[in-house]
C-alpha positions in Angstrom: 22.0 -64.2 38.2 24.6 -61.7 36.5 25.9 -61.9 33.6 28.9 -63.7 31.5 31.7 -60.7 30.5 34.2 -61.4 28.4 37.2 -58.6 28.9 39.8 -59.1 26.8 38.1 -59.4 23.4 35.3 -58.0 24.3 35.1 -55.6 27.2 32.3 -54.7 26.5 29.0 -57.4 26.4 27.7 -58.7 28.8 26.0 -62.2 28.2 23.1 -63.5 30.5 21.6 -66.9 30.3 17.8 -67.2 28.6 16.1 -68.7 25.9 13.0 -68.2 23.6 10.1 -70.6 25.1 8.0 -72.7 21.8 4.4 -72.3 23.3 2.7 -75.6 24.4 0.9 -77.1 27.0 3.2 -77.9 29.8 5.0 -74.7 29.6 5.1 -73.5 33.5 5.2 -76.4 34.6 8.9 -76.8 32.4 9.7 -73.9 33.9 9.2 -74.3 37.6 11.1 -77.6 37.1 14.1 -76.0 35.6 13.8 -77.4 31.6 13.3 -74.5 30.6 14.7 -71.0 31.4 13.0 -67.2 32.1 15.7 -64.4 31.0 19.0 -64.1 33.8 16.8 -66.3 36.3 14.0 -63.8 36.0 10.1 -63.8 36.1 10.3 -62.7 32.4 9.9 -65.7 30.1 10.8 -65.0 25.8 7.6 -66.7 24.5 7.2 -68.1 20.4 4.3 -68.6 18.7 3.3 -70.8 15.6 2.1 -68.0 13.5 -1.3 -69.6 13.2 -1.8 -69.9 16.6 -5.2 -69.0 17.3 -5.8 -65.2 19.4 -8.0 -67.6 22.5 -5.6 -69.9 22.7 -2.8 -66.7 23.2 -4.9 -65.2 25.6 -5.4 -68.4 27.8 -1.4 -69.0 27.0 -0.9 -65.7 29.0 -3.6 -65.9 31.7 -1.8 -68.8 32.0 1.4 -67.7 32.1 0.4 -64.6 34.4 -0.9 -67.2 36.6 2.3 -68.5 37.9 3.4 -65.6 38.4 5.8 -64.7 35.2 6.2 -61.6 32.9 5.5 -63.1 28.9 7.5 -61.2 26.9 5.3 -62.3 23.1 8.7 -63.0 21.0 8.2 -62.1 16.9 4.8 -60.1 17.5 5.1 -59.6 14.1 4.7 -62.5 12.8 1.2 -63.3 14.6 -1.7 -64.1 12.2 -4.4 -63.6 14.8 -2.5 -60.0 15.6 -1.5 -58.0 12.6 -3.7 -55.7 11.6 -5.9 -56.0 15.0 -4.5 -53.7 17.4 -7.6 -53.9 19.9 -6.0 -57.4 20.3 -2.5 -55.7 20.6 -4.4 -53.4 23.5 -5.6 -57.0 25.2 -2.1 -59.1 25.7 -0.9 -55.6 26.8 -3.5 -54.9 29.0 -3.4 -58.4 31.1 0.6 -57.7 31.3 2.9 -58.6 28.5 5.2 -57.4 26.9 6.4 -56.9 22.9 9.6 -58.1 21.1 9.7 -57.2 17.6 12.5 -58.1 14.9 14.2 -54.8 14.2 14.5 -56.0 10.4 11.0 -55.8 10.5 10.3 -52.1 9.7 11.4 -52.9 6.3 9.0 -55.9 5.9 11.7 -58.2 7.7 11.9 -62.0 7.9 8.9 -63.6 7.4 6.5 -60.3 7.3 5.3 -58.2 4.7 3.9 -55.7 6.2 6.4 -53.5 7.6 3.6 -50.5 7.6 2.4 -52.5 10.7 5.3 -53.1 12.4 5.9 -49.2 11.7 2.5 -48.5 13.6 3.3 -50.4 16.7 6.8 -49.0 17.0 5.1 -45.6 16.8 3.0 -46.3 18.5 4.9 -47.3 22.1 3.9 -50.6 22.2 6.7 -52.3 22.1 9.4 -52.7 24.6 11.9 -54.9 23.7 14.2 -54.9 19.8 14.9 -58.1 18.7 17.6 -59.0 15.7 16.5 -62.9 15.1 20.4 -63.8 13.9 20.5 -66.9 13.5 24.3 -66.7 12.6 26.6 -64.4 10.7 25.7 -64.5 7.2 21.9 -65.8 6.1 20.2 -63.8 8.9 22.7 -62.1 10.4 22.3 -59.3 13.1 22.4 -56.4 10.5 21.3 -53.6 12.2 22.1 -49.7 12.1 20.0 -48.9 9.2 17.0 -49.8 10.9 18.5 -48.6 13.9 18.6 -44.6 12.4 15.5 -45.2 11.3 14.3 -46.0 14.6 16.7 -43.1 15.7 14.4 -40.7 13.7 11.1 -42.1 13.2 10.7 -42.6 17.6 12.9 -40.8 18.9 10.3 -40.5 22.3 11.1 -44.2 22.5 14.2 -45.4 20.9 16.8 -46.0 23.9 14.4 -47.2 25.7 13.6 -50.2 23.4 17.1 -50.6 22.4 19.1 -50.5 25.8 16.9 -49.2 29.0 13.9 -51.7 28.4 16.8 -55.1 28.6 18.9 -53.4 31.7 15.7 -53.6 33.6 14.5 -56.9 32.7 17.7 -58.3 33.1 17.6 -57.2 36.7 14.3 -58.9 36.9 12.6 -55.4 37.9 9.4 -55.2 36.8 8.9 -53.2 33.3 5.6 -50.9 33.8 
């Protein structure tokens, strides 16, 4: 475990091994074989679904990952049709032991999601643990965040630092987030 550091150009930047996993049958086997990675070799796994994955399949996958002693983080929670607008379903996956990640630009209806009110409700309700950029490059999907961070600091003061830094620090150490 540990960070890869570049003390020359970016002395305050630490990088950790991990990847987003597109859920499919056999994910637990692939994790155990080392074919796919957990976040910084911890029990945390960042899991993405197809946006049309049925709710029952999401629940089944969560149970499967938790029974295998992994700690799922649902990536891009704002994208899934089975969850959008269903706070009771969001609460159920949280109660099962999942953490939720949202793209920070979704507070303004970001990439693939026009429902900013839903996203803001999740944030203001304290249901989001991690924020990401979903940046893929520095042009069309660059990690622009400042305007969204400003909104977050204003509207979610009590939880902003938690979502922006504190939860990630606990995750990369492999400690339990509750």
